[in-house]
C-alpha positions as CSV (number, residue, x, y, z in Angstrom):
1,M,8.8,4.1,30.4
2,R,7.7,2.3,27.3
3,T,9.3,3.3,23.9
4,K,7.3,4.3,21.0
5,T,8.3,1.1,19.3
6,E,7.1,-1.0,22.3
7,K,3.9,0.8,22.4
8,A,3.3,0.3,18.6
9,V,4.2,-3.3,18.6
10,K,1.8,-4.0,21.5
11,L,-1.0,-2.2,19.7
12,F,-0.3,-4.0,16.7
13,K,-0.3,-7.4,18.5
14,S,-3.5,-6.7,20.1
15,G,-5.2,-6.0,16.9
16,C,-5.3,-2.2,17.0
17,L,-4.0,-1.7,13.6
18,K,-5.2,1.8,13.0
19,E,-3.4,3.0,16.3
20,A,-0.3,1.1,15.5
21,L,0.1,2.5,12.1
22,A,-0.4,6.0,13.5
23,I,2.7,5.4,15.5
24,F,4.8,3.4,13.0
25,R,4.2,6.0,10.2
26,T,6.1,8.6,12.3
27,F,9.3,6.4,12.3
28,R,12.1,7.8,10.1
29,I,14.8,5.1,10.8
30,G,14.4,1.5,10.0
31,F,12.1,1.8,7.0
32,S,12.8,2.5,3.5
33,K,11.1,5.3,1.7
34,E,8.7,2.9,-0.1
35,E,8.0,1.3,3.3
36,R,7.2,4.6,4.9
37,R,5.0,5.6,2.1
38,T,3.1,2.3,2.4
39,L,2.6,2.7,6.2
40,Q,1.5,6.2,5.5
41,I,-1.2,5.3,2.9
42,A,-2.5,2.5,5.1
43,S,-2.8,4.6,8.1
44,E,-4.7,7.4,6.2
45,S,-6.9,4.8,4.6
46,L,-7.9,3.4,7.9
47,T,-8.7,7.0,9.3
48,G,-11.2,7.7,6.5
49,N,-9.2,9.0,3.7
50,S,-9.2,5.6,1.5
51,G,-11.5,7.4,-1.1
52,F,-8.9,9.9,-1.9
53,Y,-6.3,7.0,-2.7
54,H,-8.9,5.2,-4.7
55,Q,-9.3,8.3,-6.7
56,L,-5.5,8.1,-7.4
57,G,-5.8,4.5,-8.5
58,I,-4.0,3.1,-5.4
59,D,-5.3,-0.2,-3.9
60,T,-5.8,0.6,-0.1
61,D,-6.6,-2.9,0.8
62,Y,-3.3,-4.0,-0.7
63,M,-1.5,-1.2,1.2
64,I,-3.1,-2.2,4.5
65,M,-2.0,-5.9,3.9
66,K,1.4,-4.8,2.8
67,S,1.8,-2.6,5.9
68,K,0.9,-5.8,8.1
69,E,3.8,-7.7,6.3
70,I,6.1,-4.9,6.9
71,I,5.6,-4.6,10.6
72,T,5.6,-8.3,11.0
73,E,8.8,-8.8,9.2
74,K,10.6,-5.8,11.0
75,Y,9.4,-6.4,14.5
76,L,7.7,-9.8,15.0
77,S,10.0,-12.2,12.9
78,N,12.5,-12.9,15.7
79,E,9.9,-13.7,18.4
80,K,8.7,-17.3,18.9
81,V,5.1,-17.8,18.1
């Protein structure tokens, strides 16, 4: 049986960012409070709530880019490319 982490990493590698973030945003361990918030905003932006965050003055494109960096740093930085 695959773990949530394995499933999320596989989705991320295959380019399914929305689905991967839906899993990563539920993680409580391994991410700081700020990182969890970034993943949450990026996930919600990709599911159609970006307008809400734009109204709050949050750059959703930056949050999505930052979420990719966070996941890459935490889960893919040890792998050989």
